[in-house]
ChimeraX commands (.cxc) that place a marker at each C-alpha (Angstrom):
marker #1 position -15.43,-12.96,-6.51 radius 0.5
marker #1 position -16.14,-15.95,-4.26 radius 0.5
marker #1 position -13.95,-16.19,-1.15 radius 0.5
marker #1 position -12.19,-12.91,-1.91 radius 0.5
marker #1 position -15.48,-11.06,-2.10 radius 0.5
marker #1 position -16.75,-12.64,1.10 radius 0.5
marker #1 position -13.61,-11.62,3.02 radius 0.5
marker #1 position -13.64,-8.06,1.71 radius 0.5
marker #1 position -17.34,-7.61,2.44 radius 0.5
marker #1 position -16.72,-8.58,6.06 radius 0.5
marker #1 position -13.59,-6.42,6.41 radius 0.5
marker #1 position -15.29,-3.21,7.70 radius 0.5
marker #1 position -15.78,-4.89,11.08 radius 0.5
marker #1 position -11.99,-5.20,11.44 radius 0.5
marker #1 position -11.11,-1.97,9.70 radius 0.5
marker #1 position -13.31,0.40,11.72 radius 0.5
marker #1 position -10.99,0.45,14.79 radius 0.5
marker #1 position -8.03,1.01,12.46 radius 0.5
marker #1 position -9.73,3.98,10.79 radius 0.5
marker #1 position -10.47,5.52,14.16 radius 0.5
marker #1 position -6.85,5.09,15.28 radius 0.5
marker #1 position -5.51,6.77,12.13 radius 0.5
marker #1 position -7.95,9.64,12.40 radius 0.5
marker #1 position -7.02,10.26,16.04 radius 0.5
marker #1 position -3.37,10.25,15.00 radius 0.5
marker #1 position -4.03,12.66,12.13 radius 0.5
marker #1 position -5.79,15.09,14.46 radius 0.5
marker #1 position -2.84,14.98,16.84 radius 0.5
marker #1 position 0.09,15.25,14.40 radius 0.5
marker #1 position -1.45,16.51,11.17 radius 0.5
marker #1 position -0.37,15.40,7.68 radius 0.5
marker #1 position 3.10,14.19,8.65 radius 0.5
marker #1 position 4.96,10.88,8.86 radius 0.5
marker #1 position 3.99,10.69,12.54 radius 0.5
marker #1 position 0.40,11.35,11.54 radius 0.5
marker #1 position 0.30,7.95,9.83 radius 0.5
marker #1 position 2.33,6.10,12.48 radius 0.5
marker #1 position 5.65,6.03,10.59 radius 0.5
marker #1 position 8.69,6.09,12.84 radius 0.5
marker #1 position 10.13,9.09,10.97 radius 0.5
marker #1 position 10.17,10.75,7.58 radius 0.5
marker #1 position 13.53,9.23,6.67 radius 0.5
marker #1 position 12.20,5.69,6.89 radius 0.5
marker #1 position 8.98,6.71,5.15 radius 0.5
marker #1 position 10.99,7.98,2.18 radius 0.5
marker #1 position 13.31,4.98,2.21 radius 0.5
marker #1 position 10.31,2.72,1.70 radius 0.5
marker #1 position 9.29,4.81,-1.29 radius 0.5
marker #1 position 12.77,4.38,-2.78 radius 0.5
marker #1 position 12.30,0.62,-2.54 radius 0.5
marker #1 position 8.74,0.64,-3.91 radius 0.5
marker #1 position 9.57,2.73,-6.97 radius 0.5
marker #1 position 11.78,-0.10,-8.22 radius 0.5
marker #1 position 8.56,-1.66,-9.53 radius 0.5
marker #1 position 8.67,0.88,-12.36 radius 0.5
marker #1 position 10.52,-0.55,-15.35 radius 0.5
marker #1 position 12.39,1.49,-17.95 radius 0.5
marker #1 position 9.26,1.87,-20.07 radius 0.5
marker #1 position 7.31,3.23,-17.10 radius 0.5
marker #1 position 10.09,5.72,-16.38 radius 0.5
marker #1 position 9.16,7.39,-19.66 radius 0.5
marker #1 position 5.81,8.32,-18.10 radius 0.5
marker #1 position 2.32,8.00,-19.46 radius 0.5
marker #1 position 1.23,5.41,-16.88 radius 0.5
marker #1 position -1.44,5.11,-14.19 radius 0.5
marker #1 position -0.45,4.47,-10.59 radius 0.5
marker #1 position -2.72,3.34,-7.74 radius 0.5
marker #1 position -1.52,4.17,-4.23 radius 0.5
marker #1 position -3.62,1.89,-2.01 radius 0.5
marker #1 position -3.70,3.24,1.52 radius 0.5
marker #1 position -2.52,6.66,0.40 radius 0.5
marker #1 position -3.03,8.51,3.69 radius 0.5
marker #1 position -2.49,12.24,3.24 radius 0.5
marker #1 position -0.72,11.72,-0.10 radius 0.5
marker #1 position 3.04,11.67,0.72 radius 0.5
marker #1 position 3.81,9.11,-1.97 radius 0.5
marker #1 position 2.48,11.49,-4.59 radius 0.5
marker #1 position 4.74,14.21,-3.16 radius 0.5
marker #1 position 7.68,11.84,-3.60 radius 0.5
marker #1 position 6.79,10.89,-7.18 radius 0.5
marker #1 position 5.50,14.24,-8.43 radius 0.5
marker #1 position 8.73,15.52,-9.99 radius 0.5
marker #1 position 10.07,12.15,-11.14 radius 0.5
marker #1 position 10.08,11.06,-14.81 radius 0.5
marker #1 position 7.51,8.34,-14.12 radius 0.5
marker #1 position 4.88,11.01,-13.45 radius 0.5
marker #1 position 5.35,12.74,-16.83 radius 0.5
marker #1 position 1.93,12.54,-18.53 radius 0.5
marker #1 position 0.90,10.05,-15.85 radius 0.5
marker #1 position -2.09,9.69,-13.55 radius 0.5
marker #1 position -2.08,8.93,-9.83 radius 0.5
marker #1 position -5.05,7.55,-7.89 radius 0.5
marker #1 position -4.84,7.53,-4.10 radius 0.5
marker #1 position -7.29,5.36,-2.17 radius 0.5
marker #1 position -7.73,5.35,1.60 radius 0.5
marker #1 position -10.35,3.95,3.95 radius 0.5
marker #1 position -10.33,7.15,6.03 radius 0.5
marker #1 position -12.33,10.11,4.76 radius 0.5
marker #1 position -10.25,12.38,7.03 radius 0.5
marker #1 position -7.09,11.22,5.25 radius 0.5
marker #1 position -8.68,11.79,1.85 radius 0.5
marker #1 position -9.76,15.27,2.90 radius 0.5
marker #1 position -6.22,16.04,4.12 radius 0.5
marker #1 position -4.74,14.83,0.83 radius 0.5
marker #1 position -7.14,16.93,-1.23 radius 0.5
marker #1 position -6.44,19.98,0.91 radius 0.5
marker #1 position -2.69,19.60,0.36 radius 0.5
marker #1 position -2.51,18.51,-3.28 radius 0.5
marker #1 position -4.20,20.33,-6.15 radius 0.5
marker #1 position -2.12,18.74,-8.93 radius 0.5
marker #1 position -4.46,17.70,-11.78 radius 0.5
marker #1 position -2.57,14.42,-12.17 radius 0.5
marker #1 position -3.74,13.30,-8.71 radius 0.5
marker #1 position -7.14,12.02,-7.65 radius 0.5
marker #1 position -8.03,10.89,-4.12 radius 0.5
marker #1 position -10.96,8.62,-3.28 radius 0.5
marker #1 position -12.26,6.89,-0.17 radius 0.5
marker #1 position -12.47,3.12,-0.41 radius 0.5
marker #1 position -11.18,-0.28,0.70 radius 0.5
marker #1 position -10.52,-1.76,-2.76 radius 0.5
marker #1 position -9.43,-0.85,-6.27 radius 0.5
marker #1 position -12.20,0.63,-8.41 radius 0.5
marker #1 position -10.45,0.73,-11.77 radius 0.5
marker #1 position -7.57,-0.79,-13.71 radius 0.5
marker #1 position -4.18,0.87,-13.36 radius 0.5
marker #1 position -0.74,-0.01,-14.68 radius 0.5
marker #1 position 0.91,-0.15,-11.27 radius 0.5
marker #1 position -0.29,-0.57,-7.69 radius 0.5
marker #1 position 1.80,0.45,-4.67 radius 0.5
marker #1 position 0.91,-0.48,-1.09 radius 0.5
marker #1 position 3.08,1.03,1.65 radius 0.5
marker #1 position 2.28,0.27,5.28 radius 0.5
marker #1 position -1.40,-0.20,4.54 radius 0.5
marker #1 position -1.69,-3.59,6.22 radius 0.5
marker #1 position 0.57,-2.95,9.22 radius 0.5
marker #1 position -1.98,-1.96,11.86 radius 0.5
marker #1 position -4.68,-4.42,12.88 radius 0.5
marker #1 position -5.57,-3.03,16.33 radius 0.5
marker #1 position -5.85,-6.46,17.92 radius 0.5
marker #1 position -7.80,-8.22,15.17 radius 0.5
marker #1 position -7.50,-11.99,14.99 radius 0.5
marker #1 position -4.22,-12.71,13.20 radius 0.5
marker #1 position -5.66,-15.39,10.92 radius 0.5
marker #1 position -8.57,-13.15,9.96 radius 0.5
marker #1 position -6.18,-10.28,9.23 radius 0.5
marker #1 position -3.98,-12.54,7.10 radius 0.5
marker #1 position -7.05,-13.63,5.12 radius 0.5
marker #1 position -8.01,-9.97,4.65 radius 0.5
marker #1 position -4.55,-9.05,3.32 radius 0.5
marker #1 position -4.51,-11.95,0.90 radius 0.5
marker #1 position -8.02,-11.16,-0.35 radius 0.5
marker #1 position -7.12,-7.50,-0.75 radius 0.5
marker #1 position -3.94,-8.32,-2.68 radius 0.5
marker #1 position -5.86,-10.61,-5.02 radius 0.5
marker #1 position -8.41,-7.87,-5.67 radius 0.5
marker #1 position -5.68,-5.30,-6.29 radius 0.5
marker #1 position -3.81,-7.65,-8.62 radius 0.5
marker #1 position -6.93,-8.17,-10.73 radius 0.5
marker #1 position -6.95,-4.38,-11.22 radius 0.5
marker #1 position -3.23,-4.11,-12.04 radius 0.5
marker #1 position -1.90,-4.39,-15.57 radius 0.5
marker #1 position 1.85,-4.46,-15.04 radius 0.5
marker #1 position 3.20,-4.45,-11.51 radius 0.5
marker #1 position 2.23,-4.57,-7.83 radius 0.5
marker #1 position 4.56,-3.67,-4.96 radius 0.5
marker #1 position 3.61,-4.08,-1.29 radius 0.5
marker #1 position 5.39,-4.14,2.04 radius 0.5
marker #1 position 4.67,-5.76,5.39 radius 0.5
marker #1 position 6.38,-5.76,8.76 radius 0.5
marker #1 position 8.82,-8.67,9.09 radius 0.5
marker #1 position 8.09,-11.25,11.78 radius 0.5
marker #1 position 11.83,-11.23,12.51 radius 0.5
marker #1 position 11.82,-7.51,13.38 radius 0.5
marker #1 position 14.00,-6.80,16.41 radius 0.5
marker #1 position 11.36,-4.58,17.98 radius 0.5
marker #1 position 7.65,-5.34,17.93 radius 0.5
marker #1 position 4.63,-3.36,19.06 radius 0.5
marker #1 position 1.13,-4.30,20.14 radius 0.5
marker #1 position -1.60,-3.76,17.58 radius 0.5
marker #1 position 0.69,-4.27,14.58 radius 0.5
marker #1 position 0.76,-7.18,12.14 radius 0.5
marker #1 position 4.05,-9.01,11.53 radius 0.5
marker #1 position 4.31,-11.40,8.60 radius 0.5
marker #1 position 6.56,-14.20,7.36 radius 0.5
marker #1 position 8.31,-13.01,4.15 radius 0.5
marker #1 position 8.68,-16.55,2.79 radius 0.5
marker #1 position 4.98,-17.28,3.31 radius 0.5
marker #1 position 3.89,-14.14,1.48 radius 0.5
marker #1 position 6.35,-14.72,-1.34 radius 0.5
marker #1 position 4.89,-18.22,-1.73 radius 0.5
marker #1 position 1.38,-16.75,-1.70 radius 0.5
marker #1 position 2.36,-14.25,-4.41 radius 0.5
marker #1 position 3.94,-16.95,-6.58 radius 0.5
marker #1 position 0.95,-19.26,-6.28 radius 0.5
marker #1 position -1.94,-16.75,-6.39 radius 0.5
marker #1 position -0.73,-13.63,-8.19 radius 0.5
marker #1 position 2.16,-14.25,-10.58 radius 0.5
marker #1 position 5.23,-16.49,-10.85 radius 0.5
marker #1 position 7.09,-13.24,-11.50 radius 0.5
marker #1 position 7.34,-12.28,-7.83 radius 0.5
marker #1 position 10.44,-11.35,-5.85 radius 0.5
marker #1 position 11.29,-10.52,-2.25 radius 0.5
marker #1 position 13.35,-7.49,-1.22 radius 0.5
marker #1 position 14.85,-6.84,2.22 radius 0.5
marker #1 position 16.38,-3.47,3.07 radius 0.5
marker #1 position 17.77,-3.34,6.62 radius 0.5
marker #1 position 17.45,-1.52,8.93 radius 0.5
marker #1 position 13.84,-1.19,7.78 radius 0.5
marker #1 position 11.80,-3.64,9.86 radius 0.5
marker #1 position 9.72,-4.74,6.89 radius 0.5
marker #1 position 10.03,-6.56,3.58 radius 0.5
marker #1 position 8.77,-5.68,0.12 radius 0.5
marker #1 position 7.39,-8.00,-2.54 radius 0.5
marker #1 position 7.29,-7.06,-6.21 radius 0.5
marker #1 position 4.78,-8.86,-8.44 radius 0.5
marker #1 position 4.97,-8.42,-12.21 radius 0.5
marker #1 position 2.88,-9.62,-15.11 radius 0.5
marker #1 position 4.69,-12.25,-17.11 radius 0.5
marker #1 position 5.59,-10.98,-20.56 radius 0.5
marker #1 position 6.03,-13.16,-23.63 radius 0.5
marker link #1:1,2 radius 0.2
marker link #1:2,3 radius 0.2
marker link #1:3,4 radius 0.2
marker link #1:4,5 radius 0.2
marker link #1:5,6 radius 0.2
marker link #1:6,7 radius 0.2
marker link #1:7,8 radius 0.2
marker link #1:8,9 radius 0.2
marker link #1:9,10 radius 0.2
marker link #1:10,11 radius 0.2
marker link #1:11,12 radius 0.2
marker link #1:12,13 radius 0.2
marker link #1:13,14 radius 0.2
marker link #1:14,15 radius 0.2
marker link #1:15,16 radius 0.2
marker link #1:16,17 radius 0.2
marker link #1:17,18 radius 0.2
marker link #1:18,19 radius 0.2
marker link #1:19,20 radius 0.2
marker link #1:20,21 radius 0.2
marker link #1:21,22 radius 0.2
marker link #1:22,23 radius 0.2
marker link #1:23,24 radius 0.2
marker link #1:24,25 radius 0.2
marker link #1:25,26 radius 0.2
marker link #1:26,27 radius 0.2
marker link #1:27,28 radius 0.2
marker link #1:28,29 radius 0.2
marker link #1:29,30 radius 0.2
marker link #1:30,31 radius 0.2
marker link #1:31,32 radius 0.2
marker link #1:32,33 radius 0.2
marker link #1:33,34 radius 0.2
marker link #1:34,35 radius 0.2
marker link #1:35,36 radius 0.2
marker link #1:36,37 radius 0.2
marker link #1:37,38 radius 0.2
marker link #1:38,39 radius 0.2
marker link #1:39,40 radius 0.2
marker link #1:40,41 radius 0.2
marker link #1:41,42 radius 0.2
marker link #1:42,43 radius 0.2
marker link #1:43,44 radius 0.2
marker link #1:44,45 radius 0.2
marker link #1:45,46 radius 0.2
marker link #1:46,47 radius 0.2
marker link #1:47,48 radius 0.2
marker link #1:48,49 radius 0.2
marker link #1:49,50 radius 0.2
marker link #1:50,51 radius 0.2
marker link #1:51,52 radius 0.2
marker link #1:52,53 radius 0.2
marker link #1:53,54 radius 0.2
marker link #1:54,55 radius 0.2
marker link #1:55,56 radius 0.2
marker link #1:56,57 radius 0.2
marker link #1:57,58 radius 0.2
marker link #1:58,59 radius 0.2
marker link #1:59,60 radius 0.2
marker link #1:60,61 radius 0.2
marker link #1:61,62 radius 0.2
marker link #1:62,63 radius 0.2
marker link #1:63,64 radius 0.2
marker link #1:64,65 radius 0.2
marker link #1:65,66 radius 0.2
marker link #1:66,67 radius 0.2
marker link #1:67,68 radius 0.2
marker link #1:68,69 radius 0.2
marker link #1:69,70 radius 0.2
marker link #1:70,71 radius 0.2
marker link #1:71,72 radius 0.2
marker link #1:72,73 radius 0.2
marker link #1:73,74 radius 0.2
marker link #1:74,75 radius 0.2
marker link #1:75,76 radius 0.2
marker link #1:76,77 radius 0.2
marker link #1:77,78 radius 0.2
marker link #1:78,79 radius 0.2
marker link #1:79,80 radius 0.2
marker link #1:80,81 radius 0.2
marker link #1:81,82 radius 0.2
marker link #1:82,83 radius 0.2
marker link #1:83,84 radius 0.2
marker link #1:84,85 radius 0.2
marker link #1:85,86 radius 0.2
marker link #1:86,87 radius 0.2
marker link #1:87,88 radius 0.2
marker link #1:88,89 radius 0.2
marker link #1:89,90 radius 0.2
marker link #1:90,91 radius 0.2
marker link #1:91,92 radius 0.2
marker link #1:92,93 radius 0.2
marker link #1:93,94 radius 0.2
marker link #1:94,95 radius 0.2
marker link #1:95,96 radius 0.2
marker link #1:96,97 radius 0.2
marker link #1:97,98 radius 0.2
marker link #1:98,99 radius 0.2
marker link #1:99,100 radius 0.2
marker link #1:100,101 radius 0.2
marker link #1:101,102 radius 0.2
marker link #1:102,103 radius 0.2
marker link #1:103,104 radius 0.2
marker link #1:104,105 radius 0.2
marker link #1:105,106 radius 0.2
marker link #1:106,107 radius 0.2
marker link #1:107,108 radius 0.2
marker link #1:108,109 radius 0.2
marker link #1:109,110 radius 0.2
marker link #1:110,111 radius 0.2
marker link #1:111,112 radius 0.2
marker link #1:112,113 radius 0.2
marker link #1:113,114 radius 0.2
marker link #1:114,115 radius 0.2
marker link #1:115,116 radius 0.2
marker link #1:116,117 radius 0.2
marker link #1:117,118 radius 0.2
marker link #1:118,119 radius 0.2
marker link #1:119,120 radius 0.2
marker link #1:120,121 radius 0.2
marker link #1:121,122 radius 0.2
marker link #1:122,123 radius 0.2
marker link #1:123,124 radius 0.2
marker link #1:124,125 radius 0.2
marker link #1:125,126 radius 0.2
marker link #1:126,127 radius 0.2
marker link #1:127,128 radius 0.2
marker link #1:128,129 radius 0.2
marker link #1:129,130 radius 0.2
marker link #1:130,131 radius 0.2
marker link #1:131,132 radius 0.2
marker link #1:132,133 radius 0.2
marker link #1:133,134 radius 0.2
marker link #1:134,135 radius 0.2
marker link #1:135,136 radius 0.2
marker link #1:136,137 radius 0.2
marker link #1:137,138 radius 0.2
marker link #1:138,139 radius 0.2
marker link #1:139,140 radius 0.2
marker link #1:140,141 radius 0.2
marker link #1:141,142 radius 0.2
marker link #1:142,143 radius 0.2
marker link #1:143,144 radius 0.2
marker link #1:144,145 radius 0.2
marker link #1:145,146 radius 0.2
marker link #1:146,147 radius 0.2
marker link #1:147,148 radius 0.2
marker link #1:148,149 radius 0.2
marker link #1:149,150 radius 0.2
marker link #1:150,151 radius 0.2
marker link #1:151,152 radius 0.2
marker link #1:152,153 radius 0.2
marker link #1:153,154 radius 0.2
marker link #1:154,155 radius 0.2
marker link #1:155,156 radius 0.2
marker link #1:156,157 radius 0.2
marker link #1:157,158 radius 0.2
marker link #1:158,159 radius 0.2
marker link #1:159,160 radius 0.2
marker link #1:160,161 radius 0.2
marker link #1:161,162 radius 0.2
marker link #1:162,163 radius 0.2
marker link #1:163,164 radius 0.2
marker link #1:164,165 radius 0.2
marker link #1:165,166 radius 0.2
marker link #1:166,167 radius 0.2
marker link #1:167,168 radius 0.2
marker link #1:168,169 radius 0.2
marker link #1:169,170 radius 0.2
marker link #1:170,171 radius 0.2
marker link #1:171,172 radius 0.2
marker link #1:172,173 radius 0.2
marker link #1:173,174 radius 0.2
marker link #1:174,175 radius 0.2
marker link #1:175,176 radius 0.2
marker link #1:176,177 radius 0.2
marker link #1:177,178 radius 0.2
marker link #1:178,179 radius 0.2
marker link #1:179,180 radius 0.2
marker link #1:180,181 radius 0.2
marker link #1:181,182 radius 0.2
marker link #1:182,183 radius 0.2
marker link #1:183,184 radius 0.2
marker link #1:184,185 radius 0.2
marker link #1:185,186 radius 0.2
marker link #1:186,187 radius 0.2
marker link #1:187,188 radius 0.2
marker link #1:188,189 radius 0.2
marker link #1:189,190 radius 0.2
marker link #1:190,191 radius 0.2
marker link #1:191,192 radius 0.2
marker link #1:192,193 radius 0.2
marker link #1:193,194 radius 0.2
marker link #1:194,195 radius 0.2
marker link #1:195,196 radius 0.2
marker link #1:196,197 radius 0.2
marker link #1:197,198 radius 0.2
marker link #1:198,199 radius 0.2
marker link #1:199,200 radius 0.2
marker link #1:200,201 radius 0.2
marker link #1:201,202 radius 0.2
marker link #1:202,203 radius 0.2
marker link #1:203,204 radius 0.2
marker link #1:204,205 radius 0.2
marker link #1:205,206 radius 0.2
marker link #1:206,207 radius 0.2
marker link #1:207,208 radius 0.2
marker link #1:208,209 radius 0.2
marker link #1:209,210 radius 0.2
marker link #1:210,211 radius 0.2
marker link #1:211,212 radius 0.2
marker link #1:212,213 radius 0.2
marker link #1:213,214 radius 0.2
marker link #1:214,215 radius 0.2
marker link #1:215,216 radius 0.2
marker link #1:216,217 radius 0.2
marker link #1:217,218 radius 0.2
marker link #1:218,219 radius 0.2
marker link #1:219,220 radius 0.2
view
């Protein structure tokens, strides 16, 4: 894996404070939007509406596998559970926090869903969704955090057959908070074009303070 592997192997040093912050938040607010630092449930769901656009018409018929990287307590599965895309489909939720994984398993007994602790993809899936996973860096060096995100996205893309969707906080956000990572949309779109797939597009959805990038496998 070269550089990507080196960055990911060193990531636990940066991620440990983030895990602790999320687990403190979960203990305080439980499995709710506030429990994973979202402003409110409305904006949490609005992000899911944007992310699900990665599913093409064929995927909407079901029978696909979906990786939710940074799944938290499993709210994205709740959102997708009754939608056509989940007909005969499989969902894998990965999170770096064991407490989050335990909360997801306690809430969701659907046989289509599986939750695992980890900081990388472990198997190939058709689609990968990443919502808010890279937003909190808890004061990590910005360049190091950028390298971590790029390495993580490369690793996820290698385990994605059809489409990857991820969001990041926009560096032009009107309101900014300490401990959060704000990114340049143009820079990450360029990264996606050059390192993942030429089939990448940028989506902005005000008043959300973030941007979403869709990356798709080129079809012939």
